[in-house]
C-alpha atoms as an extended CHARMM CRD file, in Angstrom:
* protein
*
        77  EXT
         1         1  MET       CA              0.0000000000        0.0000000000        0.0000000000  PROA      1               0.0000000000
         2         2  PHE       CA              1.2850000000        3.4680000000       -0.9320000000  PROA      2               0.0000000000
         3         3  ASP       CA              0.5470000000        6.4710000000        1.2100000000  PROA      3               0.0000000000
         4         4  ARG       CA              1.5240000000       10.0220000000        0.2910000000  PROA      4               0.0000000000
         5         5  THR       CA              4.8510000000        9.8210000000        2.0990000000  PROA      5               0.0000000000
         6         6  ARG       CA              5.8560000000        6.6340000000        0.2580000000  PROA      6               0.0000000000
         7         7  LEU       CA              4.8020000000        8.1460000000       -3.0760000000  PROA      7               0.0000000000
         8         8  ILE       CA              6.8930000000       11.2540000000       -2.4220000000  PROA      8               0.0000000000
         9         9  ASP       CA              9.8560000000        9.0550000000       -1.4190000000  PROA      9               0.0000000000
        10        10  LEU       CA              9.4100000000        7.0020000000       -4.6090000000  PROA      10              0.0000000000
        11        11  ILE       CA              9.3910000000       10.1270000000       -6.7830000000  PROA      11              0.0000000000
        12        12  GLU       CA             12.3330000000       11.7740000000       -5.0030000000  PROA      12              0.0000000000
        13        13  SER       CA             14.3970000000        8.5920000000       -5.1770000000  PROA      13              0.0000000000
        14        14  ALA       CA             13.7220000000        8.2360000000       -8.9110000000  PROA      14              0.0000000000
        15        15  GLU       CA             14.5810000000       11.8810000000       -9.5410000000  PROA      15              0.0000000000
        16        16  ARG       CA             17.8360000000       11.5110000000       -7.5700000000  PROA      16              0.0000000000
        17        17  SER       CA             18.8370000000        8.4220000000       -9.5430000000  PROA      17              0.0000000000
        18        18  GLN       CA             18.1650000000       10.1360000000      -12.8900000000  PROA      18              0.0000000000
        19        19  PRO       CA             17.8060000000       13.8940000000      -12.4490000000  PROA      19              0.0000000000
        20        20  VAL       CA             18.0300000000       14.8230000000      -16.1410000000  PROA      20              0.0000000000
        21        21  CYS       CA             17.1240000000       13.3440000000      -19.5060000000  PROA      21              0.0000000000
        22        22  PRO       CA             20.3170000000       12.0300000000      -21.1500000000  PROA      22              0.0000000000
        23        23  GLN       CA             18.9880000000       13.0100000000      -24.6040000000  PROA      23              0.0000000000
        24        24  CYS       CA             18.3460000000       16.7140000000      -23.9900000000  PROA      24              0.0000000000
        25        25  GLY       CA             19.6030000000       17.5060000000      -20.4760000000  PROA      25              0.0000000000
        26        26  LEU       CA             16.2780000000       18.8280000000      -19.1450000000  PROA      26              0.0000000000
        27        27  PRO       CA             15.2460000000       17.9200000000      -15.5830000000  PROA      27              0.0000000000
        28        28  VAL       CA             12.8760000000       14.9360000000      -15.5080000000  PROA      28              0.0000000000
        29        29  VAL       CA              9.4270000000       15.2600000000      -13.9390000000  PROA      29              0.0000000000
        30        30  ALA       CA              6.9300000000       12.8770000000      -12.3800000000  PROA      30              0.0000000000
        31        31  THR       CA              3.6950000000       12.6870000000      -14.3840000000  PROA      31              0.0000000000
        32        32  GLU       CA              0.4630000000       10.7170000000      -14.2470000000  PROA      32              0.0000000000
        33        33  ARG       CA             -0.7720000000        8.9800000000      -17.4030000000  PROA      33              0.0000000000
        34        34  GLY       CA             -3.6810000000        6.5820000000      -17.4080000000  PROA      34              0.0000000000
        35        35  GLY       CA             -3.5660000000        6.1460000000      -13.6650000000  PROA      35              0.0000000000
        36        36  ALA       CA              0.1320000000        5.2090000000      -13.6710000000  PROA      36              0.0000000000
        37        37  LEU       CA              3.0170000000        7.3160000000      -12.3530000000  PROA      37              0.0000000000
        38        38  TRP       CA              5.9140000000        7.9580000000      -14.7360000000  PROA      38              0.0000000000
        39        39  LEU       CA              9.2650000000        9.7160000000      -14.5400000000  PROA      39              0.0000000000
        40        40  GLU       CA              9.7800000000       11.3930000000      -17.8950000000  PROA      40              0.0000000000
        41        41  CYS       CA             11.3850000000       14.1340000000      -19.8980000000  PROA      41              0.0000000000
        42        42  PRO       CA              9.1340000000       17.2160000000      -20.1370000000  PROA      42              0.0000000000
        43        43  THR       CA              9.6760000000       17.4080000000      -23.9110000000  PROA      43              0.0000000000
        44        44  LEU       CA              7.5370000000       14.2820000000      -24.3370000000  PROA      44              0.0000000000
        45        45  ALA       CA              4.4580000000       16.3920000000      -23.5580000000  PROA      45              0.0000000000
        46        46  GLU       CA              5.2390000000       18.7940000000      -26.4330000000  PROA      46              0.0000000000
        47        47  PRO       CA              4.0010000000       18.2520000000      -29.9900000000  PROA      47              0.0000000000
        48        48  ARG       CA              6.8510000000       16.8540000000      -32.0670000000  PROA      48              0.0000000000
        49        49  PRO       CA              6.5920000000       17.4440000000      -35.8190000000  PROA      49              0.0000000000
        50        50  PHE       CA              8.1630000000       14.5910000000      -37.7450000000  PROA      50              0.0000000000
        51        51  LEU       CA             10.4070000000       16.8470000000      -39.8300000000  PROA      51              0.0000000000
        52        52  ARG       CA             11.8370000000       18.4440000000      -36.6730000000  PROA      52              0.0000000000
        53        53  GLN       CA             12.5790000000       14.9960000000      -35.2690000000  PROA      53              0.0000000000
        54        54  LEU       CA             14.4470000000       14.0310000000      -38.4340000000  PROA      54              0.0000000000
        55        55  MET       CA             16.4230000000       17.2600000000      -38.5990000000  PROA      55              0.0000000000
        56        56  LYS       CA             17.5230000000       17.0800000000      -34.9760000000  PROA      56              0.0000000000
        57        57  LEU       CA             17.5960000000       13.2880000000      -34.6940000000  PROA      57              0.0000000000
        58        58  ASP       CA             15.4040000000       13.9150000000      -31.6710000000  PROA      58              0.0000000000
        59        59  PHE       CA             13.1860000000       10.8570000000      -31.3740000000  PROA      59              0.0000000000
        60        60  GLU       CA             10.9650000000       10.1910000000      -28.3820000000  PROA      60              0.0000000000
        61        61  VAL       CA             12.5010000000        6.7970000000      -27.6990000000  PROA      61              0.0000000000
        62        62  ALA       CA             15.7610000000        8.4660000000      -26.6730000000  PROA      62              0.0000000000
        63        63  HSD       CA             14.0940000000       10.6860000000      -24.0530000000  PROA      63              0.0000000000
        64        64  THR       CA             13.5170000000        9.4330000000      -20.5180000000  PROA      64              0.0000000000
        65        65  ARG       CA             10.2260000000        7.6750000000      -19.7770000000  PROA      65              0.0000000000
        66        66  ARG       CA             10.3170000000        5.2910000000      -16.8230000000  PROA      66              0.0000000000
        67        67  LEU       CA              7.3710000000        3.6700000000      -15.0700000000  PROA      67              0.0000000000
        68        68  LEU       CA              7.4180000000        4.3200000000      -11.3330000000  PROA      68              0.0000000000
        69        69  LEU       CA              4.0390000000        2.9600000000      -10.3010000000  PROA      69              0.0000000000
        70        70  SER       CA              1.6570000000        0.9920000000      -12.5140000000  PROA      70              0.0000000000
        71        71  ALA       CA             -2.0500000000        1.7770000000      -12.6930000000  PROA      71              0.0000000000
        72        72  SER       CA             -2.9000000000       -1.4910000000      -10.9210000000  PROA      72              0.0000000000
        73        73  GLU       CA             -0.4470000000       -0.7210000000       -8.0970000000  PROA      73              0.0000000000
        74        74  ALA       CA             -1.8530000000        2.7960000000       -7.7930000000  PROA      74              0.0000000000
        75        75  ARG       CA             -5.4220000000        1.4580000000       -7.5420000000  PROA      75              0.0000000000
        76        76  ALA       CA             -4.3630000000       -0.9460000000       -4.8020000000  PROA      76              0.0000000000
        77        77  ALA       CA             -2.8380000000        1.9370000000       -2.8620000000  PROA      77              0.0000000000
């Protein structure tokens, strides 16, 4: 079971272990998607035109996106 304190500890620990995205150097953030908790690069929330990706070789797969807490684990909490 996850209470608020454990969730904060989980997020802070993840951010300490990987404070920035290795692709772009921006600080990672904890986000909620579909009931799950993710640690991810903030650029993943921005629209990414395909031509821009090709020109910069800036594909989403290279940016940080790590599952911290699945939707089923969050529901059980």
